C-alpha positions as CSV (number, residue, x, y, z in Angstrom):
1,M,-26.6,-18.0,-2.7
2,R,-28.4,-14.6,-1.7
3,P,-26.8,-12.0,-4.1
4,A,-23.9,-10.3,-2.5
5,K,-24.9,-7.2,-0.7
6,L,-23.2,-3.8,-1.3
7,C,-22.0,-2.3,1.6
8,V,-20.8,1.7,0.8
9,T,-17.5,3.5,3.7
10,V,-17.9,6.6,4.5
11,T,-14.9,8.2,6.3
12,A,-15.3,12.3,7.7
13,D,-12.9,14.3,9.7
14,T,-15.6,13.9,12.9
15,T,-18.8,12.3,14.0
16,A,-20.6,14.7,12.9
17,E,-19.6,14.4,9.3
18,L,-19.7,10.5,9.6
19,R,-23.2,11.5,10.7
20,T,-24.0,13.6,7.4
21,R,-22.3,11.1,4.8
22,R,-23.6,7.5,6.2
23,D,-27.3,9.8,5.4
24,Q,-26.0,10.9,2.1
25,V,-26.2,7.1,0.5
26,A,-28.6,6.1,-1.2
27,D,-28.8,2.9,-3.0
28,A,-26.7,0.6,-0.1
29,D,-27.6,-2.2,2.2
30,L,-24.6,-1.2,4.3
31,V,-23.1,1.3,5.4
32,E,-19.4,0.8,7.1
33,L,-19.0,3.8,9.3
34,R,-15.1,4.4,9.8
35,L,-14.3,6.1,13.6
36,D,-10.5,5.7,12.4
37,T,-10.8,8.9,10.8
38,V,-12.8,10.8,12.8
39,S,-10.6,13.6,15.7
40,D,-13.8,12.8,18.3
41,P,-14.7,9.2,17.6
42,S,-18.2,8.4,19.5
43,A,-20.0,5.2,18.8
44,A,-23.2,6.6,19.7
45,G,-22.9,9.6,18.1
46,A,-21.4,8.1,15.0
47,L,-25.2,5.1,15.6
48,A,-27.7,7.9,16.4
49,G,-30.9,8.2,14.1
50,R,-29.4,5.7,11.3
51,K,-32.1,4.4,8.7
52,K,-29.3,1.4,7.4
53,P,-27.4,-1.2,9.3
54,V,-23.8,-0.2,9.8
55,I,-20.3,-2.1,10.4
56,V,-18.8,0.2,13.1
57,T,-15.0,0.4,12.1
58,C,-12.1,1.8,14.1
59,R,-9.3,0.1,12.5
60,P,-5.5,0.8,14.0
61,T,-2.5,2.4,12.2
62,H,-0.9,-0.5,12.8
63,E,-3.9,-2.1,10.4
64,G,-4.3,0.0,7.8
65,G,-5.8,2.1,9.5
66,H,-5.4,5.6,11.1
67,F,-6.9,5.7,14.9
68,K,-3.6,6.6,17.0
69,G,-5.8,6.1,20.4
70,S,-4.1,3.9,22.6
71,E,-6.3,-0.1,22.2
72,E,-8.2,0.7,25.5
73,E,-9.5,3.5,23.8
74,R,-10.5,1.6,20.7
75,R,-11.3,-1.9,22.7
76,A,-14.4,1.0,24.4
77,I,-15.3,2.2,21.4
78,L,-16.0,-0.7,19.3
79,A,-17.3,-2.3,23.3
80,E,-19.7,0.8,22.7
81,A,-20.9,0.1,19.2
82,L,-22.1,-3.8,20.4
83,A,-23.9,-2.6,23.5
84,L,-25.6,0.0,21.7
85,G,-27.3,-2.7,19.0
86,A,-24.3,-1.9,15.6
87,E,-25.2,-4.2,13.5
88,F,-22.0,-5.1,13.0
89,V,-19.0,-4.8,14.7
90,D,-15.2,-5.0,12.7
91,L,-12.5,-6.8,14.6
92,E,-8.7,-7.0,12.8
93,W,-7.8,-11.2,13.4
94,Q,-5.3,-11.7,15.9
95,G,-5.8,-7.5,17.3
96,S,-6.5,-7.2,21.0
97,C,-9.8,-7.2,20.9
98,A,-10.7,-11.0,20.4
99,D,-12.7,-11.0,24.6
100,L,-15.3,-9.2,22.2
101,L,-15.8,-12.1,19.6
102,Q,-15.8,-14.4,22.8
103,Q,-18.3,-12.2,24.6
104,T,-20.8,-12.1,22.1
105,G,-20.1,-15.9,21.1
106,G,-19.2,-13.8,17.1
107,R,-23.0,-12.5,16.6
108,R,-22.6,-9.2,14.4
109,I,-18.5,-9.7,14.7
110,V,-17.1,-8.9,11.2
111,L,-13.5,-11.1,12.0
112,S,-10.9,-9.1,9.0
113,H,-7.8,-9.5,8.1
114,H,-6.2,-6.9,5.7
115,D,-2.6,-7.2,3.6
116,F,-2.1,-4.2,2.0
117,E,1.1,-6.1,0.2
118,R,0.4,-9.2,-1.5
119,M,-1.4,-12.7,-1.2
120,P,-0.2,-14.5,1.8
121,A,1.8,-17.4,0.8
122,D,-0.2,-19.0,4.0
123,V,-3.9,-17.7,2.3
124,N,-5.4,-20.7,2.9
125,A,-4.7,-22.2,6.4
126,L,-5.0,-18.1,7.7
127,A,-8.7,-18.7,6.0
128,Q,-8.9,-22.0,7.9
129,A,-8.3,-20.3,11.2
130,M,-10.3,-17.3,10.9
131,L,-13.2,-19.4,9.2
132,G,-13.4,-22.0,12.8
133,S,-13.2,-18.1,15.1
134,G,-16.5,-18.3,15.3
135,A,-17.3,-15.2,14.0
136,E,-20.5,-14.4,11.9
137,V,-18.5,-13.1,8.2
138,V,-15.4,-13.5,7.6
139,K,-13.4,-10.9,5.7
140,L,-10.1,-11.2,3.9
141,A,-8.7,-9.0,2.0
142,V,-5.9,-8.7,0.3
143,M,-3.5,-6.9,-2.2
144,A,-3.4,-8.6,-5.6
145,S,-0.5,-8.8,-8.1
146,R,-2.5,-10.8,-10.8
147,L,-6.2,-11.0,-12.1
148,T,-5.5,-15.2,-11.0
149,D,-5.1,-13.7,-7.3
150,N,-9.2,-12.9,-7.8
151,V,-9.9,-16.7,-8.7
152,T,-7.6,-18.1,-5.1
153,L,-9.8,-16.3,-2.7
154,R,-12.8,-16.9,-4.6
155,E,-11.8,-20.9,-4.2
156,I,-11.1,-20.1,-0.7
157,G,-14.9,-19.3,-0.2
158,K,-16.5,-22.8,-1.6
159,N,-18.3,-24.9,0.6
160,T,-17.6,-23.1,3.5
161,R,-20.9,-22.3,5.7
162,V,-19.5,-18.9,7.4
163,P,-20.2,-16.3,5.1
164,M,-17.4,-14.1,3.9
165,S,-16.5,-11.1,2.1
166,L,-13.2,-11.6,-0.1
167,I,-12.0,-8.5,-1.3
168,A,-8.5,-8.3,-3.8
169,M,-6.7,-5.1,-3.5
170,G,-5.2,-3.0,-6.1
171,E,-5.9,-2.7,-10.1
172,A,-5.5,-6.7,-10.6
173,G,-8.4,-7.1,-8.1
174,L,-11.8,-4.8,-9.2
175,A,-13.4,-7.9,-10.7
176,S,-13.5,-9.5,-6.8
177,R,-15.6,-6.2,-6.3
178,V,-18.0,-6.1,-9.2
179,L,-18.3,-9.8,-9.3
180,A,-18.9,-10.6,-6.0
181,N,-21.6,-13.1,-6.8
182,W,-19.2,-14.9,-8.6
183,M,-16.9,-14.0,-5.8
184,G,-19.0,-16.0,-3.2
185,S,-19.1,-13.2,-1.3
186,C,-21.5,-12.2,1.9
187,W,-20.9,-8.1,0.5
188,T,-18.7,-6.0,-1.4
189,Y,-17.8,-2.8,-1.0
190,A,-17.6,0.7,-2.4
191,G,-16.7,4.1,-1.3
192,Q,-14.1,6.3,-1.7
193,G,-10.6,5.3,-2.7
194,V,-10.7,4.4,0.9
195,A,-9.0,1.1,0.4
196,P,-6.4,0.5,-2.8
197,G,-8.4,-0.4,-5.5
198,Q,-12.1,0.5,-4.0
199,I,-14.7,2.6,-6.5
200,S,-17.6,4.9,-5.4
201,E,-21.2,3.6,-5.1
202,Q,-22.3,6.2,-8.0
203,L,-19.7,3.8,-10.4
204,M,-20.6,0.5,-9.2
205,H,-24.2,1.7,-10.1
206,D,-23.9,3.2,-12.9
207,E,-21.1,1.6,-14.6
208,Y,-21.3,-2.1,-13.4
209,R,-24.6,-2.0,-12.4
210,F,-23.7,-3.7,-10.1
211,R,-27.4,-4.8,-9.2
212,R,-28.0,-6.2,-12.1
213,I,-25.1,-8.8,-12.3
214,G,-26.0,-12.0,-12.0
215,G,-25.7,-15.8,-12.9
216,R,-26.3,-15.5,-16.4
217,T,-24.5,-11.8,-17.2
218,E,-21.9,-12.5,-19.7
219,I,-18.4,-10.6,-19.0
220,Y,-16.4,-8.4,-21.5
221,G,-13.2,-6.5,-19.7
222,I,-9.8,-4.8,-21.7
223,L,-6.8,-6.6,-21.5
224,G,-4.0,-4.2,-20.7
225,K,-1.2,-2.9,-17.8
226,P,-2.3,-0.3,-16.4
227,V,-5.9,-0.5,-17.5
228,S,-7.4,1.9,-14.7
229,H,-6.9,5.1,-16.9
230,S,-9.0,3.6,-19.8
231,V,-12.4,4.9,-21.1
232,S,-13.3,1.6,-22.5
233,P,-15.1,0.5,-19.7
234,S,-17.1,3.7,-19.7
235,M,-18.1,3.2,-23.3
236,H,-19.1,-1.0,-23.3
237,N,-21.6,-0.5,-20.2
238,A,-23.0,1.9,-21.6
239,A,-24.0,0.7,-24.9
240,F,-24.9,-2.8,-22.9
241,K,-27.4,-0.1,-21.1
242,A,-28.6,1.0,-24.0
243,A,-28.6,-2.5,-25.4
244,H,-30.8,-4.2,-22.6
245,A,-27.9,-6.7,-23.0
246,D,-27.0,-8.7,-19.8
247,A,-23.8,-7.2,-19.7
248,V,-20.4,-5.9,-17.7
249,Y,-17.1,-4.7,-18.6
250,L,-13.9,-4.2,-16.5
251,P,-10.9,-3.4,-16.3
252,L,-8.5,-6.8,-16.8
253,A,-5.2,-5.6,-15.2
254,A,-3.6,-9.0,-16.3
255,A,0.4,-9.9,-14.9
256,D,0.8,-11.4,-18.2
257,F,-0.7,-13.1,-21.3
258,A,-1.4,-16.4,-19.1
259,D,-2.6,-14.7,-15.6
260,F,-5.3,-13.2,-18.4
261,Q,-6.1,-17.2,-19.9
262,A,-6.3,-18.4,-16.7
263,F,-9.0,-16.3,-15.6
264,A,-10.7,-16.0,-18.4
265,A,-11.6,-19.6,-18.5
266,A,-12.3,-19.5,-14.5
267,V,-15.1,-16.7,-14.9
268,G,-16.1,-18.0,-18.2
269,L,-14.7,-14.2,-20.3
270,A,-16.9,-13.7,-22.9
271,G,-14.9,-11.5,-24.8
272,A,-11.9,-8.8,-24.9
273,S,-11.0,-6.1,-25.8
274,V,-7.0,-5.5,-25.8
275,T,-4.1,-2.7,-25.4
276,A,-0.5,-3.0,-24.5
277,P,1.4,-4.5,-23.9
278,F,-0.3,-8.2,-25.0
279,K,-1.5,-7.4,-28.7
280,V,1.1,-9.4,-30.1
281,D,0.2,-12.1,-27.4
282,A,-3.1,-12.6,-28.1
283,F,-2.1,-12.7,-31.7
284,E,-0.5,-15.9,-30.7
285,H,-2.5,-17.3,-28.4
286,A,-5.9,-16.8,-30.3
287,D,-6.8,-20.0,-32.1
288,E,-8.7,-18.3,-35.4
289,C,-7.7,-14.5,-36.8
290,D,-9.5,-12.6,-39.7
291,P,-6.9,-11.4,-42.0
292,V,-6.2,-8.3,-41.3
293,A,-5.2,-9.4,-37.7
294,R,-3.1,-11.7,-39.9
295,R,-1.3,-9.0,-41.7
296,I,-0.1,-7.3,-39.0
297,Q,0.5,-10.2,-36.0
298,S,-1.2,-7.4,-33.7
299,V,-4.8,-8.8,-32.2
300,N,-7.0,-6.3,-30.3
301,T,-10.4,-7.8,-29.6
302,L,-10.7,-11.4,-28.5
303,R,-14.8,-12.9,-29.1
304,R,-15.2,-16.5,-27.7
305,D,-16.4,-19.3,-29.8
306,G,-17.2,-22.3,-27.7
307,T,-13.1,-23.7,-26.3
308,R,-11.8,-21.5,-29.3
309,W,-10.7,-18.1,-29.3
310,L,-11.3,-16.0,-32.5
311,G,-9.6,-12.5,-32.8
312,T,-10.0,-9.8,-35.2
313,N,-8.4,-6.2,-35.4
314,T,-10.5,-3.0,-35.2
315,D,-7.3,-0.4,-35.0
316,V,-7.4,-0.3,-39.0
317,T,-11.1,0.9,-38.9
318,G,-11.1,3.3,-35.7
319,F,-8.2,4.9,-36.6
320,L,-9.8,5.8,-40.7
321,T,-12.3,6.6,-40.3
322,P,-12.7,10.2,-38.0
323,L,-9.0,10.7,-40.4
324,E,-10.1,9.9,-43.9
325,A,-13.5,13.1,-42.7
326,A,-10.3,14.7,-41.8
327,T,-8.2,15.0,-44.9
328,P,-7.4,12.8,-48.2
329,L,-4.9,10.5,-47.4
330,R,-3.5,9.5,-51.2
331,G,0.1,10.3,-52.6
332,Q,0.3,11.9,-48.3
333,R,3.9,11.8,-47.0
334,A,2.8,10.1,-43.3
335,T,5.4,10.0,-40.7
336,I,4.6,7.4,-37.3
337,L,6.0,7.9,-34.3
338,G,6.7,4.4,-32.3
339,A,6.9,1.2,-33.5
340,G,4.7,-1.0,-31.0
341,G,0.9,-2.1,-31.6
342,A,-0.4,0.2,-32.5
343,A,2.2,1.1,-34.9
344,R,1.3,-2.4,-36.8
345,S,-1.9,-1.0,-37.3
346,V,-2.1,2.1,-38.3
347,A,1.1,1.8,-41.0
348,V,-1.1,-1.3,-42.3
349,A,-4.1,1.6,-42.1
350,L,-2.6,4.2,-43.8
351,A,-0.6,2.3,-47.1
352,S,-4.0,0.9,-47.5
353,A,-5.4,3.8,-48.0
354,G,-2.5,4.7,-50.1
355,A,-0.4,7.4,-48.3
356,R,3.9,7.1,-48.1
357,V,4.5,5.1,-45.3
358,S,7.3,6.0,-43.0
359,L,8.5,5.0,-39.0
360,S,10.3,7.0,-36.8
361,A,11.2,5.4,-33.4
362,R,14.0,5.8,-30.9
363,R,14.3,2.1,-30.7
364,A,15.8,1.3,-35.1
365,E,15.7,-2.1,-34.3
366,Q,12.1,-2.5,-33.7
367,A,10.4,0.7,-35.8
368,Q,12.7,-2.0,-38.8
369,A,11.0,-4.7,-37.7
370,V,7.5,-2.9,-38.3
371,A,9.1,-2.1,-41.4
372,S,9.0,-5.7,-42.7
373,L,6.2,-7.0,-41.8
374,T,3.7,-3.9,-42.8
375,G,6.4,-2.6,-46.1
376,A,6.3,0.8,-44.6
377,D,10.4,2.9,-44.1
378,V,12.2,3.3,-41.5
379,S,13.3,7.5,-40.7
380,A,14.9,9.1,-38.4
381,W,14.4,10.1,-35.1
382,P,12.9,12.6,-34.5
383,P,11.6,12.9,-37.9
384,E,13.2,15.8,-40.6
385,P,11.7,18.8,-40.1
386,G,9.3,18.9,-43.8
387,S,9.3,15.4,-44.5
388,W,6.1,14.6,-43.4
389,D,2.5,16.2,-44.4
390,L,1.1,13.8,-41.8
391,L,2.0,13.1,-38.2
392,I,1.1,10.2,-36.4
393,N,1.8,9.3,-32.6
394,T,1.0,6.0,-31.7
395,T,3.6,6.4,-28.6
396,P,1.8,6.7,-24.8
397,L,3.3,9.8,-24.1
398,G,1.4,12.2,-23.2
399,T,-1.2,10.1,-21.1
400,R,-2.1,10.9,-17.9
401,P,-0.9,11.1,-15.3
402,N,2.2,12.3,-17.1
403,V,0.3,15.2,-18.9
404,A,3.2,17.1,-19.9
405,A,5.8,14.6,-21.5
406,S,5.5,14.7,-25.6
407,P,7.0,11.9,-28.3
408,L,8.9,15.1,-29.6
409,P,11.0,18.0,-28.6
410,D,9.5,21.3,-27.4
411,D,11.8,22.8,-30.3
412,Y,10.9,20.7,-32.7
413,P,10.4,22.8,-35.8
414,F,6.5,21.5,-37.3
415,H,5.8,23.1,-40.3
416,S,2.0,24.8,-40.3
417,S,0.9,23.0,-43.5
418,G,0.7,19.1,-42.1
419,L,-1.6,17.5,-39.7
420,V,-1.0,16.0,-36.7
421,Y,-2.9,12.6,-35.4
422,D,-2.0,11.8,-31.0
423,L,-3.9,8.8,-30.6
424,V,-3.7,9.3,-27.1
425,Y,-6.8,10.2,-25.8
426,N,-6.5,11.2,-22.0
427,P,-6.2,14.2,-22.0
428,P,-8.4,15.0,-25.3
429,G,-5.8,17.9,-25.3
430,T,-2.5,16.3,-25.2
431,A,0.8,18.6,-25.6
432,L,2.3,17.1,-28.7
433,L,-1.4,18.6,-29.7
434,A,-0.7,21.9,-28.0
435,Q,2.9,22.0,-29.9
436,A,1.1,21.2,-32.8
437,S,-1.0,23.6,-32.4
438,R,1.3,26.5,-31.2
439,A,3.1,26.1,-35.1
440,G,0.0,26.4,-37.1
441,C,-0.2,23.1,-37.8
442,R,-4.2,20.9,-38.1
443,T,-4.8,19.1,-34.7
444,L,-6.4,15.3,-34.5
445,G,-7.1,13.4,-30.4
446,G,-7.3,10.3,-30.0
447,L,-11.0,9.9,-29.3
448,D,-12.9,9.5,-31.9
449,M,-10.9,6.2,-33.1
450,L,-11.0,4.9,-29.4
451,V,-14.9,5.7,-30.3
452,A,-14.9,3.8,-33.2
453,Q,-13.1,0.9,-33.1
454,A,-15.0,0.8,-29.9
455,Q,-18.3,0.4,-31.8
456,A,-16.7,-2.2,-34.2
457,Q,-16.0,-4.6,-31.3
458,F,-19.0,-3.7,-29.8
459,E,-20.9,-5.0,-33.3
460,W,-18.2,-8.1,-33.9
461,W,-19.0,-9.5,-30.6
462,T,-22.9,-9.1,-29.8
463,G,-24.3,-8.5,-34.1
464,R,-25.9,-4.5,-33.0
465,R,-24.1,-1.8,-33.8
466,P,-24.4,1.2,-30.7
467,A,-25.8,4.2,-31.5
468,D,-23.1,6.7,-32.4
469,R,-23.3,9.0,-29.2
470,V,-23.3,6.5,-26.6
471,M,-20.1,5.7,-26.7
472,R,-18.6,8.6,-27.0
473,D,-21.0,10.8,-24.3
474,A,-20.0,8.0,-21.6
475,A,-15.9,8.4,-23.2
476,M,-16.5,12.2,-22.5
477,A,-18.0,12.0,-19.5
478,R,-15.4,9.6,-17.7
479,L,-12.7,12.1,-18.8
480,A,-14.3,15.0,-17.4
481,L,-14.5,13.1,-14.7
482,T,-10.9,12.4,-14.5
483,E,-10.4,16.3,-15.0
484,T,-12.1,17.2,-11.7
485,K,-10.1,14.8,-9.6
């Protein structure tokens, strides 16, 4: 099969602006011109002077597009695009322009169906009907709620001679866009979020190195839900690029752990980072774990070994690396906010360094369970003022987009001699750190821990440790990009 092509979707307010954006597309095989987004749609104007092959699309509002004119007007635009030699015109399945499909015998027609809510229950029958239409290309785009929705679409594309573009939309469907060759798609789409889960041309090339993904490319990812906020793909893909490794790292938004397992088997996943809420599941399902992971019963890293999964936990070393550079820990009174998977790792790490550890969580029973596992004490919620020297936030409160949230009330009386360590890294300056700083406390953000644990993961997978700045610079660049949105 030929390598999948890249189609970049462009939108604009006017046809003139659409032409400008069309010509700004740098590295694509096709450009999709969304005439439904302009105020003065003109096929002639959109096609004039083009240097790349194009797909002309004019999608009506009832199909998830923006065209508000009559069906007669829309049909006229698409008919003109065909008459003027557009390489492809996109027609909706069961739309009102079926005569154009008949007139062309299907040549230069992309027959598309979009379901922005779900994976249709009758998706296989739907696909077979579309494949029998005579269209040159069939595009099927559905909203994914599970990683395995990518696998379902892939199976549809097997054993068909009609080129298909198979897109799973949404957070769980990103693999279908990046792994277009694995999906069997003739092309995939990139753009500025025109459809749910769509990523930019720049991200497709610079981060995921789309052109380099082939049959031998090793696939890694970060398992979690949600994961769209994670900068781990930026860090690990930068490290793979620096190491000249044939590998790619993806966000994997699983519905549950069984969903992840099925997808991992289908795609031949080589390894995974694991974040909330799956760290305990990963421990329970790993075939073998190292002593640290067994101690805290939590896994943040998986590696395939034949048919077996090996588990480890790099959160402990990742947590301690920046903290031990900031303060001595032996004898320090350390209070952990939260009692999830991250709290387990932090409690074990602090105890191993000689700190006196207590857990403070809204749910006392959950804190007691972690305390029993790690040997920590349980303290009140919120922690008594003056009862700690080191305060660590392991909850997700304050993570973008909820940047104003803090695990502690606004009037909490911090004491100025304390150190506050927030494991939230996006944004780097959290509401909790701002509270602590105003009170005169020393502060430490979560980015250094993120980088340290990621370096350990990469080394465990590949046997090579990334250069110190590679992952950190990639993380900072991604966070800066997030700030501008």
